[in-house]
N, C-alpha and C positions, 0 to 999 in steps of 0.2 A: 582557501578561505571559503566560508559558506555564504555565497552571494548569488543573488538572482541577476543574471547578466542581460537577458533579453527583455526588451520592452514589452513584448506580447505576454511574457510570463507575469509581469506586474499586473497587467490587465486581467489575466485569468485569475490570479490570486485575489484581486479586488472583487471580481465578479463572484467567485466562490464564497468569499467572506460575506459579501452583501446579499447575495440571492439564495445561498444554500446554508445559511447559518453556520458556516465553517469557521474554524479557529486555526487558520493557517498563518502563523506568524513568520515573517521572513527570517528571524534569528533562529528558527527551529529547522530551517531547510538543511538537508544533507546531514542530519544527526539521527543516530539510532537511539530510540527511546523505548521505554516499557510503560504501558498504561496501567496494567493490572499486575500486581505482585503475585497473584495466583496463577499467572501465565506459566504453563509448563516449560521446562527447559527445551523440549523438542520444538514447541511452538516458537519460542524466542530465537533459537538457533536457526530455524527455518526462515523466520522473518529477517534475521541478520544476513542470511545467504541471499535472499531476494534483494535486500537493500544493497549488499555488496555488488551483486551482478549488475544491478541498474546503475550504480555509481561507476563501475568499471566501464560502462557504456556511455558515461558522461551525462547521465540523466539527473535532473534535479528531483530529489525525493524527500517526502515527508513520511514519518512513521508515527503511528498512534495519534492521529489527529481526528478531531470531530468534524464531520460533514453531515449535514441534514440530521442532526441529533443521533448519529451513530458514530462509533469509533472505527476508523479505517486502519487496518494493519499497516499497509504501505500504499502511498499515493505517489504516482509518477506524474509530476507537474507538467513535464514536457509533452507527454502524450495523453494526459488527462485520463489515466487508467488507475482504477482501484484494484489492489491485490488483497484478497481475503484468504487467510490461512485458517482452515477449519479442521477440527479433530474428526468430525463425523460427516458423512454424506447424508444430509437431511434435506429433502426437497423443500420442506417448509422454511428452513433457514435460508436456503438458496433463493427461493422466491421472495422472501421478506427482504433480503439484502438487495436483490435486483430492483424491487419496487422502491426501496429506500433510497437507492442511489440513481434513480431514473431522472436524468436531467441532460439537457443539451451541453452542459459544462463537463459532464463525465462521459467519455467516449466508450468505455468498456469496464466491466467488472470481471476480474479473473479469479477463479476459485482454485486454491491449491489445497488438496486434501492430504493430510499427513499420512493417512493409512495407504495412500496410493504411491507414496514416495519410497525410494530405497532406504533401508535402515542404516547402512554405512554412510557416514557423513560425506566422504569424498565422492561416493557414487551419487548421493543426493545432490551435491553441489553441481556435478556434471550434468545430471538429469535436468535440474532447474535451469542451467545455462541453455540447454537445448529447447526447453518449452517456453521460456520467457521471451 
């Protein structure tokens, strides 16, 4: 069942929603969703892999949620880490997202570049398991 079990998670959720204009609804925790129907299959499958790996590690995860007026691909509530899956390595996009998610409530922003990942799905999954 999709439930937030730890008391501190409820406080983090409340703080994110109150102070970062987030839209983290408890009923959406640990569900894989798509925000943009123009999202490529490669992007969606990679997001699903990140989601699955984090869930296998018993992490509470949100996908495609608004935080600070931006849409986050994957958010690990337990460790307060944003995962952004990007098609291209653009320093301007990276800087913009780092600035956008700069807050004491977000511990890290991890960028996953599709062009840097193995093409075969099984290899990609194993690679992501190692780097996450």
